[in-house]
N, C-alpha and C positions, 0 to 999 in steps of 0.2 A: 168129609170134614173139610172145612174151609182151610185155606192156607192160613188165617190169622190162628184159629183153632188149633192145626199142626204145630207153629209156632210159639204158641202156649205151651204146649207139651213139653218142646224142647227146653224152654225158658225157666218153666217151673220144676223140672227136675233138679233135685236139691243142689247138686256139686256144680251145677252151670248155674243155678241161680247166686248161689253163695260166692262165686268166682265175678259174676259179672258186677252184683250189689256191692262187693267189697272193692273193686276195681275204681268204680264210678266215681268214687268221694274225691280220686287225684284231680275228677274234672275241673273241680276249685282253681287250682292254678291255670287252667285254660283261662278261666274268666279273667283272673288277675292279668295275666300276661297280654290277654287281649284287650282290656283297658288301658295298660301301659301303653303297649303298640300303638293304638289309635288314636290314643291323647299326647303321647311325649316321643316316642322312639320315630315311630313311623311319619309323621310330620318333619319331625327333626331330620330324618335321613333322607326324605324328597326334598326339602327345600332348595338345596342346589342342582334338581335332578329334573329332567323332563317329566310329565306324567305320562305313565304306562299304556301302550292301548291294548286295552284289555276286552274290545268288543266283541270279539267270538265267545271267550271266556265268558264274559257275562250274559250272552245269548244263551249258551246251555248252559250255565249255572243256574239262571233263572227257570228255565223250563224245565229243569231238573227237579229244582224244587216244587215247582209249581203242580208237576204230575206226582212227587212224593206225597204231597199235602192232599191232592183230591184221593189218594190211593187211602190214608189215613183216615180222612174225613168220611170216605164212604164207611171202612171197619168200625171206625167211634160211632158214628152215628147208626149204625146197624145193632151195635152192640148196648147204644141210650134206647134204643127200642125194645130190644129184647130185655133188658133190663130196668125197665121204667118202675115196674111193679115195688122193687128194693129200696125206691127213693127214700123211704120214709122208715127203713127198718133200722134197728140198733147194728152199730158197727161191730158190736160184739157176738152177734148172731151169724152163727157156720153158714148158713145159707147166704146171707152177705158178703163175708168174707170170701167164699169161694167165687161169684162172681166178679168181686174185685179183683181178684187172683186172674180172672178169665182176661182181663185187662191190659193186664204186663206186656204182652206184644206189642198193642196199641199205645201204651206207656211209653216204652223204649223207643217204638218209631218217631213219637213224638220229642222224646230226650234227644234222639239224634238229629232231628232236623233244627230243634234250636240252636245246636253248636253248629250245624252247616251254616246256620244263617248268621253267623259272626263274621264269616268270611265276606258279606254284603258291607260291612265297616271297612275290612280291610281293604276292599276293593276301592271305595272312594280315598281311603289315602293313597293308595298307590296312583289313582289318575288325579291327584290334587284337587281333590272336591271336600277339602274341609268342611266348608260352609254347610255340607250335609251330615257333618259327624257331630250334631247337636246333642244336646242333655238327654231330650227325649228320647233320641235313638240309641245311645250306647245305655242308657237306664234301662229302658226297656229290654233289648237283648241281652244286658246282663242278669236281670231280675227273672227273667224267664227261664234262664238256665240255671239258676239257683233253684227255682221252686222246680224246675223238671228234675233235678237233682233229689232234692227232699220226695216228690212223687214217685220216683223209683224205688227209693229206700225206704220208706214209710212202709207199716205194716197196717193203719188204718187211714183211709181217706175217704173224704165226703162224696156223695153222689154228685156236686156240683162240679167236682174234678170231671167226670165223664162228660157231661153238658159242655164244659168249658173246652176240653180237646175237640168235641164235635164241633161247636162254633170257630175256633180258633184256626184250627185245619183247613175250614171249609174258606174262610175269609182269607188265608194265607196261601189257598189254590188260587182263587182271583187275583190275589196283589203279587203274586211272582209272576202271573201269566202278564200282567201289566207291566210289570219289570222287564218282562223277556219282550214284548213288544217295545218298549221303550228304548232296549238296549240296541234296535235297529239303528237309531238316530234321528236325523230330522224328517226323512222319507215314513216314518211313522206318527209323526206329532198329530197329523189331521186325525186320526185315529184314536187319539188319547184324550179326547173330552171329558173323559169321564172319572179323572182323577180325583174329582172335588167328590162326587159319589163314594168311590173307594173309601175316603176318608170318614164321610157318614157310614159307611158299614162297618170299618173299624169301631167307631164311637158304638155305633148300634150294639155290636158283641158284649161290650163291658157294661152297657145298658141292661142288657137282658141279663148279664150274670149276677149287676147290683141287685135288680129285683127280686130275682130267683132265691139269691143268698140272703136277704133281706127277709122276705117271705118265711123260708124255709127255718131261718133261725128263731123268727118271730113266734110262730104257730108251734116251736117246738118240733118239727118234722126231723131235724138233724140236731144231733147231740155235736156241740160245738167244741172242736179240739184246736189247739194251738197252733196248727198249718191252717186250720181254716180263716182262723181270726188274721193273720198274715197275709192270706189269697184275699181277705176280703180289702183289707187296709191297701193292698196291692192296687187290688182291680179300682178302688176309689182314685188313688193315686193317679195312675195310669190314665182312668177315665176323664179326669181334670186337665191333664197334660195334653191329650188329644183334644179336648176340646179348646185350650187355649192355643193349641198349632192350628186348627180350623179356624180360628177366629182370626188370627195374624195371615195365615196363607189365601185365605178366601173373601173373608170381610176387607182385609183392606187392600185387596187386588182390585175387588169388585169400585171400590171408592176411587181407587187411582184411573181405573179405566172410566 
C-alpha cells in the first residue's frame, strides 16, 4: 500500500472526513483577511518601517513548497494514469465516484499548498515589495484557494480536476525552485535566465486545460456541472491575465534593450 492510499483510508473514514470538510469552510476567512492584509493593513503598517530581512525564511519556504509540490505532482500524475479510463464516465457511476474518492489525499495536499502559498504575498509586503502585489498575483492566489475549498467539499467533480492538479503541482514545483534560487540574492542572478520560460510554462498549463475542457465538454465526454463552468471561466481569465503579464514583462523589456 502506497503512502497516498494509506492516507486516503484515514481521510475517507466518515468521522474524520466530516470533521475535516466541516472545518474547511472557515478557510474563507483566511482568504478575506489575506486580501485585507496585503492590500490595506500590511502596506499601511510597513509605511514608516524598514523592510524585514527574510532571506533565510524565503529560502526555506520556497524550497519547502517546491518539495511539497514535487511530491503532490508525483501522486497526482500517478493517479491520473491509473484513472485515465474513467475520464468519460458519468459522475453518478459508482466506479467513477470511488476513483474520485481515492484522490482525496492529493486534494487535501493541494488545498494546504494553496493556503501556504498565501504567505508569499505577505513576505512581499513585509519586505516592502508592494510593486509585486499585483492584481494578477492576489487574484490568482485568492481564487485558487476558493476553488480548492470547493473541490474538497464537492461530492462530484470533473475528471479535468485530476489533470489540473497534476499540471499545476508540477509547474509549482519548478516555480518555487526558481524562487528558492532567487532568494539567495545577486549571487544567483546569472543562473536565473529562464524566468521567461517559467512564465511560458505557466501559460502552457492553462492552454492545455482550456483545450481539454473545451474538447471534453463539446463532444459530451463530460457532463457539465456548475463547478466545471466556474473553473472553465477562471481558466480563461487567468490565461488572459498571464498572457498580458508576459507581453508587458518580456516584450516591453526586449524593446527597451
